[in-house]
FIKOL-638018 format. One record per residue (C-alpha): residue number from 1; residue in one letter; x, y, z. Coordinates in steps of 0.25 Angstrom, whole numbers, plus 2048, in hexadecimal, padded with zeros to 3 digits. Layout:
REM residues N
+-----+------+-----+-----+-----+
: seq : type :  c1 :  c2 :  c3 :
+-----+------+-----+-----+-----+
: NUM :    A :   X :   Y :   Z :
...
+-----+------+-----+-----+-----+
***
This chain:
REM residues 448
+-----+------+-----+-----+-----+
: seq : type :  c1 :  c2 :  c3 :
+-----+------+-----+-----+-----+
:   1 :    M : D98 : C35 : 764 :
:   2 :    E : D9B : C3A : 772 :
:   3 :    L : DA9 : C37 : 777 :
:   4 :    N : DA4 : C2F : 784 :
:   5 :    R : DA9 : C22 : 78A :
:   6 :    E : D9F : C1A : 782 :
:   7 :    Y : DA5 : C20 : 775 :
:   8 :    I : DB3 : C1D : 779 :
:   9 :    D : DB0 : C0E : 77D :
:  10 :    K : DA9 : C0C : 770 :
:  11 :    L : DB5 : C12 : 768 :
:  12 :    K : DBE : C09 : 770 :
:  13 :    E : DB5 : BFD : 76C :
:  14 :    I : DB6 : C01 : 75D :
:  15 :    I : DC5 : C02 : 75E :
:  16 :    E : DC7 : BF5 : 764 :
:  17 :    A : DBE : BEF : 759 :
:  18 :    G : DC7 : BF6 : 74F :
:  19 :    D : DBB : BFC : 748 :
:  20 :    E : DC1 : C08 : 740 :
:  21 :    E : DB5 : C0C : 739 :
:  22 :    Q : DAC : C0D : 746 :
:  23 :    A : DB8 : C14 : 74D :
:  24 :    L : DB9 : C1F : 742 :
:  25 :    K : DAA : C20 : 742 :
:  26 :    M : DAA : C23 : 751 :
:  27 :    M : DB5 : C2E : 74F :
:  28 :    E : DB0 : C35 : 742 :
:  29 :    S : DA8 : C40 : 749 :
:  30 :    L : DB2 : C43 : 754 :
:  31 :    H : DBB : C4F : 755 :
:  32 :    A : DCA : C4C : 755 :
:  33 :    A : DCA : C51 : 764 :
:  34 :    D : DBF : C47 : 768 :
:  35 :    I : DC7 : C3C : 761 :
:  36 :    A : DD4 : C40 : 769 :
:  37 :    D : DCB : C3F : 776 :
:  38 :    I : DC7 : C31 : 773 :
:  39 :    Y : DD6 : C2D : 772 :
:  40 :    D : DD7 : C30 : 781 :
:  41 :    E : DCE : C24 : 783 :
:  42 :    L : DD5 : C1A : 77A :
:  43 :    S : DE2 : C12 : 77B :
:  44 :    I : DED : C16 : 771 :
:  45 :    E : DEA : C0A : 768 :
:  46 :    E : DDB : C0E : 768 :
:  47 :    A : DDE : C1C : 765 :
:  48 :    R : DE8 : C18 : 75A :
:  49 :    F : DDD : C10 : 753 :
:  50 :    L : DD3 : C1B : 753 :
:  51 :    Y : DDE : C25 : 74F :
:  52 :    L : DE2 : C1E : 742 :
:  53 :    L : DD4 : C1D : 73D :
:  54 :    L : DD3 : C2D : 73C :
:  55 :    D : DD6 : C34 : 72F :
:  56 :    G : DE3 : C3C : 72F :
:  57 :    E : DDD : C4A : 732 :
:  58 :    K : DD4 : C45 : 73E :
:  59 :    A : DDF : C3D : 743 :
:  60 :    A : DE8 : C49 : 743 :
:  61 :    D : DDE : C51 : 74A :
:  62 :    V : DDC : C46 : 755 :
:  63 :    L : DEB : C45 : 757 :
:  64 :    I : DEC : C54 : 75A :
:  65 :    E : DE0 : C54 : 764 :
:  66 :    L : DE7 : C49 : 76C :
:  67 :    T : DEE : C4C : 779 :
:  68 :    D : DFD : C4D : 778 :
:  69 :    D : DFF : C40 : 780 :
:  70 :    D : DF4 : C38 : 779 :
:  71 :    R : DFA : C3D : 76B :
:  72 :    Q : E08 : C39 : 76F :
:  73 :    K : E03 : C2B : 773 :
:  74 :    F : DFB : C29 : 767 :
:  75 :    L : E07 : C2E : 75D :
:  76 :    K : E10 : C24 : 763 :
:  77 :    V : E08 : C18 : 75E :
:  78 :    L : E07 : C1E : 750 :
:  79 :    P : E12 : C1D : 745 :
:  80 :    S : E18 : C2A : 740 :
:  81 :    E : E14 : C28 : 732 :
:  82 :    V : E05 : C27 : 737 :
:  83 :    I : E07 : C33 : 73F :
:  84 :    A : E0D : C3B : 734 :
:  85 :    R : E03 : C37 : 728 :
:  86 :    Q : DF6 : C35 : 72F :
:  87 :    F : DF7 : C40 : 73A :
:  88 :    I : E02 : C4B : 738 :
:  89 :    D : DFE : C4C : 729 :
:  90 :    N : DF0 : C50 : 72D :
:  91 :    M : DF4 : C5B : 738 :
:  92 :    D : DF7 : C6A : 737 :
:  93 :    S : E06 : C6C : 739 :
:  94 :    D : E05 : C72 : 747 :
:  95 :    D : DFE : C66 : 74C :
:  96 :    A : E07 : C5C : 745 :
:  97 :    A : E13 : C63 : 74B :
:  98 :    D : E0D : C63 : 759 :
:  99 :    I : E0B : C54 : 758 :
: 100 :    I : E18 : C51 : 752 :
: 101 :    G : E1F : C5A : 75C :
: 102 :    E : E1B : C51 : 767 :
: 103 :    M : E23 : C46 : 762 :
: 104 :    E : E31 : C42 : 763 :
: 105 :    E : E3A : C47 : 758 :
: 106 :    E : E3D : C3A : 752 :
: 107 :    R : E2E : C37 : 751 :
: 108 :    Q : E2C : C45 : 74B :
: 109 :    E : E36 : C43 : 740 :
: 110 :    E : E2F : C35 : 73D :
: 111 :    I : E21 : C3B : 73C :
: 112 :    L : E26 : C47 : 733 :
: 113 :    S : E2D : C3E : 72A :
: 114 :    H : E1F : C37 : 727 :
: 115 :    I : E18 : C44 : 723 :
: 116 :    D : E16 : C44 : 714 :
: 117 :    D : E13 : C53 : 713 :
: 118 :    L : E21 : C59 : 714 :
: 119 :    E : E1C : C67 : 716 :
: 120 :    Q : E13 : C63 : 722 :
: 121 :    A : E1F : C5C : 728 :
: 122 :    G : E28 : C68 : 726 :
: 123 :    D : E1D : C71 : 72D :
: 124 :    I : E1D : C67 : 739 :
: 125 :    V : E2C : C68 : 73A :
: 126 :    D : E2C : C77 : 73A :
: 127 :    L : E21 : C77 : 745 :
: 128 :    L : E29 : C6E : 74D :
: 129 :    N : E34 : C78 : 74E :
: 130 :    Y : E2C : C82 : 755 :
: 131 :    D : E29 : C82 : 764 :
: 132 :    E : E1C : C7D : 767 :
: 133 :    D : E18 : C89 : 770 :
: 134 :    T : E1A : C93 : 765 :
: 135 :    A : E12 : C97 : 759 :
: 136 :    G : E1B : C8F : 750 :
: 137 :    G : E17 : C82 : 758 :
: 138 :    L : E09 : C85 : 757 :
: 139 :    M : E07 : C89 : 749 :
: 140 :    A : E03 : C81 : 73D :
: 141 :    K : E09 : C82 : 72F :
: 142 :    E : DFC : C81 : 728 :
: 143 :    L : DF6 : C8E : 724 :
: 144 :    I : DF2 : C96 : 718 :
: 145 :    A : DFB : CA1 : 713 :
: 146 :    V : DF9 : CAA : 706 :
: 147 :    N : E03 : CB4 : 700 :
: 148 :    E : DFF : CC3 : 701 :
: 149 :    E : E01 : CC5 : 6F2 :
: 150 :    W : DF7 : CBA : 6EE :
: 151 :    S : DE9 : CBE : 6E8 :
: 152 :    M : DDD : CB9 : 6EE :
: 153 :    P : DDA : CAE : 6E4 :
: 154 :    T : DE9 : CA9 : 6E6 :
: 155 :    C : DE7 : CAA : 6F5 :
: 156 :    L : DDB : CA1 : 6F5 :
: 157 :    K : DE1 : C97 : 6EC :
: 158 :    E : DED : C95 : 6F5 :
: 159 :    M : DE5 : C95 : 701 :
: 160 :    R : DDD : C89 : 6FC :
: 161 :    K : DEA : C82 : 6FA :
: 162 :    Q : DEF : C85 : 708 :
: 163 :    A : DE2 : C82 : 70F :
: 164 :    I : DE3 : C73 : 70C :
: 165 :    E : DEE : C72 : 717 :
: 166 :    V : DE7 : C7B : 721 :
: 167 :    D : DDC : C76 : 72A :
: 168 :    E : DD6 : C83 : 72F :
: 169 :    V : DD8 : C90 : 727 :
: 170 :    Y : DD7 : C9C : 730 :
: 171 :    Y : DE0 : CA7 : 72A :
: 172 :    I : DE7 : CA9 : 71D :
: 173 :    Y : DF5 : CAE : 71F :
: 174 :    V : DFC : CB7 : 715 :
: 175 :    V : E0B : CB7 : 712 :
: 176 :    N : E14 : CBE : 709 :
: 177 :    D : E1E : CB7 : 6FF :
: 178 :    S : E28 : CB4 : 70B :
: 179 :    R : E1C : CAE : 713 :
: 180 :    V : E1C : CB9 : 71D :
: 181 :    L : E0F : CBB : 723 :
: 182 :    T : E08 : CC8 : 71F :
: 183 :    G : DFA : CC6 : 722 :
: 184 :    V : DED : CBE : 724 :
: 185 :    L : DE2 : CBD : 719 :
: 186 :    P : DD4 : CBD : 71E :
: 187 :    L : DCB : CB3 : 717 :
: 188 :    K : DC0 : CBD : 716 :
: 189 :    K : DC8 : CC7 : 70F :
: 190 :    M : DCE : CBD : 705 :
: 191 :    L : DC0 : CB9 : 701 :
: 192 :    L : DBB : CC7 : 700 :
: 193 :    S : DC7 : CCD : 6F9 :
: 194 :    P : DC8 : CCE : 6E9 :
: 195 :    S : DD0 : CC4 : 6E2 :
: 196 :    V : DDA : CCE : 6DD :
: 197 :    S : DDE : CD2 : 6EB :
: 198 :    K : DEB : CCD : 6F1 :
: 199 :    V : DEC : CC6 : 6FE :
: 200 :    K : DF5 : CD2 : 704 :
: 201 :    H : DE9 : CDC : 701 :
: 202 :    V : DDF : CD3 : 709 :
: 203 :    M : DE7 : CCD : 714 :
: 204 :    K : DE8 : CD2 : 723 :
: 205 :    K : DF6 : CD7 : 726 :
: 206 :    E : DFE : CD5 : 732 :
: 207 :    P : DF8 : CC8 : 737 :
: 208 :    I : DFA : CC4 : 746 :
: 209 :    S : E05 : CB9 : 746 :
: 210 :    V : E0F : CB2 : 74F :
: 211 :    K : E1D : CAD : 74D :
: 212 :    T : E21 : C9F : 74E :
: 213 :    D : E28 : CA1 : 75C :
: 214 :    T : E1C : CA8 : 762 :
: 215 :    P : E18 : CA1 : 76F :
: 216 :    S : E0B : C99 : 76E :
: 217 :    E : E05 : CA0 : 77A :
: 218 :    E : E07 : CAD : 772 :
: 219 :    V : E01 : CA7 : 766 :
: 220 :    A : DF4 : CA3 : 76E :
: 221 :    Q : DF3 : CB1 : 773 :
: 222 :    I : DF4 : CB7 : 765 :
: 223 :    I : DE9 : CAE : 760 :
: 224 :    E : DE0 : CB1 : 76C :
: 225 :    R : DE2 : CC0 : 76C :
: 226 :    Y : DDF : CC2 : 75D :
: 227 :    D : DD5 : CB7 : 75B :
: 228 :    L : DDC : CB0 : 751 :
: 229 :    V : DD9 : CA2 : 74B :
: 230 :    A : DE7 : CA0 : 745 :
: 231 :    L : DF4 : CA7 : 746 :
: 232 :    P : E00 : CA8 : 73C :
: 233 :    V : E0E : CA4 : 740 :
: 234 :    V : E1A : CAB : 73A :
: 235 :    D : E29 : CA8 : 73B :
: 236 :    G : E33 : CB2 : 73F :
: 237 :    I : E32 : CBA : 732 :
: 238 :    G : E23 : CBA : 731 :
: 239 :    R : E21 : CAE : 727 :
: 240 :    L : E15 : CA7 : 729 :
: 241 :    V : E18 : C99 : 72F :
: 242 :    G : E0B : C94 : 735 :
: 243 :    R : DFE : C97 : 73C :
: 244 :    I : DF8 : C94 : 74A :
: 245 :    T : DE9 : C90 : 74B :
: 246 :    V : DE1 : C93 : 757 :
: 247 :    D : DDF : C84 : 75B :
: 248 :    D : DEE : C83 : 75D :
: 249 :    V : DED : C90 : 766 :
: 250 :    V : DE2 : C8A : 76E :
: 251 :    D : DEB : C7E : 771 :
: 252 :    V : DF6 : C88 : 776 :
: 253 :    I : DEC : C8F : 77F :
: 254 :    R : DE6 : C83 : 785 :
: 255 :    E : DF4 : C7D : 788 :
: 256 :    E : DF9 : C8A : 78E :
: 257 :    A : DEC : C8B : 797 :
: 258 :    D : DEF : C7C : 79B :
: 259 :    R : DFD : C7F : 79E :
: 260 :    D : DFA : C8B : 7A6 :
: 261 :    Y : DEF : C84 : 7AE :
: 262 :    Q : DF8 : C78 : 7B1 :
: 263 :    M : E03 : C82 : 7B5 :
: 264 :    A : DF9 : C8A : 7BE :
: 265 :    S : DF5 : C7C : 7C4 :
: 266 :    G : E03 : C78 : 7C8 :
: 267 :    I : E05 : C6F : 7BC :
: 268 :    S : E13 : C71 : 7B6 :
: 269 :    Q : E11 : C69 : 7A9 :
: 270 :    D : E06 : C68 : 79E :
: 271 :    V : DFF : C5B : 7A2 :
: 272 :    E : DF2 : C54 : 79F :
: 273 :    A : DE9 : C4B : 7A8 :
: 274 :    S : DED : C3F : 79F :
: 275 :    D : DFC : C41 : 7A2 :
: 276 :    K : E03 : C37 : 7AA :
: 277 :    V : E04 : C38 : 7B9 :
: 278 :    I : E13 : C3B : 7B9 :
: 279 :    R : E11 : C46 : 7AF :
: 280 :    L : E06 : C4C : 7B7 :
: 281 :    T : E0E : C4B : 7C4 :
: 282 :    R : E1A : C52 : 7BE :
: 283 :    A : E11 : C5D : 7B9 :
: 284 :    R : E0B : C60 : 7C7 :
: 285 :    I : E16 : C5D : 7D1 :
: 286 :    P : E1F : C69 : 7CF :
: 287 :    W : E14 : C73 : 7D3 :
: 288 :    L : E0F : C6A : 7DE :
: 289 :    L : E1E : C6A : 7E4 :
: 290 :    I : E1E : C79 : 7E3 :
: 291 :    G : E10 : C79 : 7EB :
: 292 :    L : E16 : C70 : 7F5 :
: 293 :    F : E22 : C79 : 7F7 :
: 294 :    G : E19 : C85 : 7F8 :
: 295 :    G : E11 : C7D : 803 :
: 296 :    V : E1E : C7A : 80B :
: 297 :    C : E21 : C89 : 80A :
: 298 :    S : E13 : C8D : 80F :
: 299 :    A : E15 : C83 : 81A :
: 300 :    L : E22 : C8A : 81E :
: 301 :    V : E1C : C98 : 81E :
: 302 :    I : E11 : C93 : 827 :
: 303 :    G : E1C : C8C : 830 :
: 304 :    L : E24 : C99 : 831 :
: 305 :    Y : E18 : CA0 : 836 :
: 306 :    E : E12 : C94 : 83F :
: 307 :    G : E13 : C9D : 84B :
: 308 :    N : E08 : CA6 : 845 :
: 309 :    L : DFE : C9A : 844 :
: 310 :    H : E01 : C97 : 852 :
: 311 :    L : DFD : CA5 : 856 :
: 312 :    D : DF0 : CA4 : 84F :
: 313 :    H : DEC : C97 : 849 :
: 314 :    R : DE1 : C9E : 840 :
: 315 :    L : DEC : CA2 : 837 :
: 316 :    A : DEE : C94 : 832 :
: 317 :    F : DDF : C94 : 82D :
: 318 :    F : DE1 : C9E : 823 :
: 319 :    I : DEE : C99 : 81D :
: 320 :    P : DE7 : C91 : 812 :
: 321 :    L : DDF : C9E : 80F :
: 322 :    I : DEB : CA7 : 80D :
: 323 :    A : DF2 : C9C : 804 :
: 324 :    A : DE6 : C9A : 7FB :
: 325 :    M : DE3 : CA9 : 7F9 :
: 326 :    G : DF1 : CAC : 7F5 :
: 327 :    G : DF1 : CA0 : 7EB :
: 328 :    N : DE4 : CA4 : 7E5 :
: 329 :    V : DE7 : CB3 : 7E4 :
: 330 :    G : DF4 : CB0 : 7DD :
: 331 :    I : DEE : CA6 : 7D3 :
: 332 :    Q : DE3 : CB0 : 7D0 :
: 333 :    S : DEE : CBB : 7CD :
: 334 :    S : DF7 : CB3 : 7C5 :
: 335 :    A : DEC : CAD : 7BD :
: 336 :    I : DE8 : CBA : 7B7 :
: 337 :    I : DF7 : CBD : 7B3 :
: 338 :    V : DF9 : CB0 : 7AD :
: 339 :    K : DEC : CB1 : 7A5 :
: 340 :    D : DF1 : CBE : 7A0 :
: 341 :    I : DFE : CB8 : 79C :
: 342 :    A : DF8 : CAD : 795 :
: 343 :    A : DEF : CB6 : 78D :
: 344 :    G : DFB : CBE : 788 :
: 345 :    V : DF8 : CCB : 790 :
: 346 :    N : E04 : CD3 : 792 :
: 347 :    I : E05 : CD2 : 7A1 :
: 348 :    F : E11 : CDA : 7A3 :
: 349 :    D : E0A : CE6 : 79D :
: 350 :    R : E05 : CEF : 7A9 :
: 351 :    T : E0B : CE5 : 7B3 :
: 352 :    L : E0A : CEF : 7BF :
: 353 :    F : DFB : CF2 : 7BC :
: 354 :    K : DF8 : CE3 : 7BC :
: 355 :    L : DFF : CE1 : 7C9 :
: 356 :    F : DF8 : CED : 7CF :
: 357 :    K : DEA : CE8 : 7CA :
: 358 :    E : DED : CDA : 7D0 :
: 359 :    I : DF1 : CE0 : 7DD :
: 360 :    S : DE4 : CE8 : 7DD :
: 361 :    V : DDC : CDC : 7DB :
: 362 :    A : DE4 : CD5 : 7E6 :
: 363 :    L : DE2 : CE0 : 7EF :
: 364 :    I : DD3 : CE0 : 7ED :
: 365 :    N : DD2 : CD0 : 7EF :
: 366 :    A : DDB : CD1 : 7FB :
: 367 :    V : DD3 : CDC : 802 :
: 368 :    I : DC6 : CD4 : 800 :
: 369 :    L : DCB : CC6 : 804 :
: 370 :    S : DD4 : CCB : 810 :
: 371 :    S : DC8 : CD3 : 815 :
: 372 :    L : DBF : CC7 : 814 :
: 373 :    I : DC9 : CBE : 81C :
: 374 :    F : DCB : CC9 : 826 :
: 375 :    S : DBC : CCA : 828 :
: 376 :    Y : DBB : CBB : 82A :
: 377 :    N : DC6 : CBA : 834 :
: 378 :    F : DC2 : CC7 : 83B :
: 379 :    F : DB4 : CC1 : 83E :
: 380 :    F : DB7 : CB2 : 83F :
: 381 :    N : DC5 : CB2 : 844 :
: 382 :    E : DC7 : CBB : 850 :
: 383 :    G : DD3 : CC5 : 84F :
: 384 :    V : DD6 : CD1 : 846 :
: 385 :    D : DE4 : CCD : 845 :
: 386 :    F : DE1 : CBF : 840 :
: 387 :    A : DD7 : CC5 : 836 :
: 388 :    L : DE1 : CCF : 831 :
: 389 :    T : DEC : CC5 : 830 :
: 390 :    V : DE4 : CBC : 826 :
: 391 :    S : DDE : CC8 : 81E :
: 392 :    I : DEC : CCF : 81C :
: 393 :    S : DF3 : CC2 : 819 :
: 394 :    L : DE8 : CBF : 80E :
: 395 :    F : DE9 : CCD : 809 :
: 396 :    S : DF8 : CCC : 807 :
: 397 :    V : DF8 : CBE : 801 :
: 398 :    I : DED : CC3 : 7F7 :
: 399 :    I : DF6 : CCF : 7F3 :
: 400 :    F : E03 : CC6 : 7F2 :
: 401 :    A : DFC : CBB : 7EA :
: 402 :    S : DF6 : CC4 : 7E0 :
: 403 :    L : E03 : CCB : 7DD :
: 404 :    S : E0B : CBE : 7DC :
: 405 :    G : E00 : CB8 : 7D3 :
: 406 :    T : E02 : CC4 : 7CA :
: 407 :    I : E11 : CC6 : 7CB :
: 408 :    V : E15 : CB7 : 7CA :
: 409 :    P : E0F : CB4 : 7BC :
: 410 :    L : E14 : CC1 : 7B7 :
: 411 :    T : E22 : CBD : 7BB :
: 412 :    L : E21 : CAF : 7B6 :
: 413 :    H : E1D : CB4 : 7A8 :
: 414 :    K : E28 : CBE : 7A8 :
: 415 :    L : E32 : CB2 : 7AB :
: 416 :    K : E2C : CAA : 79F :
: 417 :    I : E25 : CA0 : 7A9 :
: 418 :    D : E17 : C9B : 7A8 :
: 419 :    P : E0F : CA5 : 7B1 :
: 420 :    A : E04 : C9A : 7B3 :
: 421 :    L : E0E : C95 : 7BE :
: 422 :    A : E09 : CA1 : 7C6 :
: 423 :    T : DFA : C9C : 7C6 :
: 424 :    G : DFD : C8F : 7CC :
: 425 :    P : E04 : C89 : 7D8 :
: 426 :    F : E10 : C93 : 7D7 :
: 427 :    I : E08 : C9F : 7DB :
: 428 :    T : DFF : C97 : 7E5 :
: 429 :    T : E0B : C91 : 7EC :
: 430 :    M : E12 : C9F : 7ED :
: 431 :    N : E06 : CA6 : 7F2 :
: 432 :    D : E04 : C9B : 7FD :
: 433 :    I : E11 : C9D : 802 :
: 434 :    V : E12 : CAC : 802 :
: 435 :    G : E03 : CAD : 807 :
: 436 :    L : E06 : CA5 : 813 :
: 437 :    F : E13 : CAD : 816 :
: 438 :    I : E0A : CBA : 815 :
: 439 :    Y : E00 : CB4 : 81E :
: 440 :    M : E0A : CAF : 829 :
: 441 :    T : E11 : CBC : 828 :
: 442 :    I : E05 : CC5 : 82B :
: 443 :    S : E00 : CBB : 835 :
: 444 :    G : E0D : CBD : 83C :
: 445 :    Q : E0C : CCC : 83C :
: 446 :    F : DFE : CCB : 843 :
: 447 :    F : E01 : CBF : 84D :
: 448 :    G : E10 : CBF : 84E :
+-----+------+-----+-----+-----+
***
């Protein structure tokens, strides 16, 4: 059924009547993500009624799909024993660790104590010890690993046993007796190889892998670069400890893109539209204060050169143009650098060449735009001096903004600061102030 208002209202009526059978029937064909969307329209008690009707595996999938805030509200009204046995038991270790990791330490211990599978509980505890922004924090313990000395029949038999615990089988990892990762076993080769062959004769050696402390951004770049569906994770001495699947990396890429977009928009925290007013205000106010400070500085610059405006009032008409062009050019230049950084490009390779290239682009743009504004002022505003003032100022501002838009993100990245700062209010405010200073200084030379 289509998830419209009519559907939601009908579902609420069924919940109010306590008709469990009809409620299940309405949800049986829905994906977990669709059920999670429905929960946004329900009260916490209504959502709880529906949730407890779902079987363990689907309930676990829905819990994963809920937003962080909704999940926290929901878990607060459920007993720890229910969370452990009905939901955590049906999750992969990485998802279980993510959900338990959001809770207070006392609640974590309480839930873990109710998990019957001690091996699963141990895996979750291991994963909780890793930083969430590293490969260790992303990986799941569930995987299929075979010994390089096994024959094909033995290999197949062991794979069948291990596959019970793994939802999706992408790669078969090969290890030695010390569980050090030595290769990957392509399924096609295994099927076509003679039964007398050993795994080590068929496997693909030197597989791409990451260590547990590899940053999550780097993990995403590796999977994207080599078109991998899953990536093995090893410890400091090369022992296989887990795997990261592409769905986990998609979440990392999305979260990073959201964070960069918010940063570029002048929002300093990760927020959602559904967050409380006070949280939304705290996320926005810092950069608005910086913008206010920049506006005051711009006003002071204009005040210092107020005499120029008295000499020719037409200069005031082009202040918005100069400020806007400086901000636009700076954001364009910085956006290209930030995009390369996010894509894992070695931006410090041939830095001088990149600067020269950016200056060349800026020169062409500056010549075209300043020529157009000179022509406009020459024909519609009498006086060559005035036309030259505006066009030379615009030319200078474009060159400066382009250089700052290139150098600032490079500098921030070198200082281990998120370069996305350079695509937002920071670069715009700086270019506004400097652009006005350039404009007023040049006008002073012509009219002073």
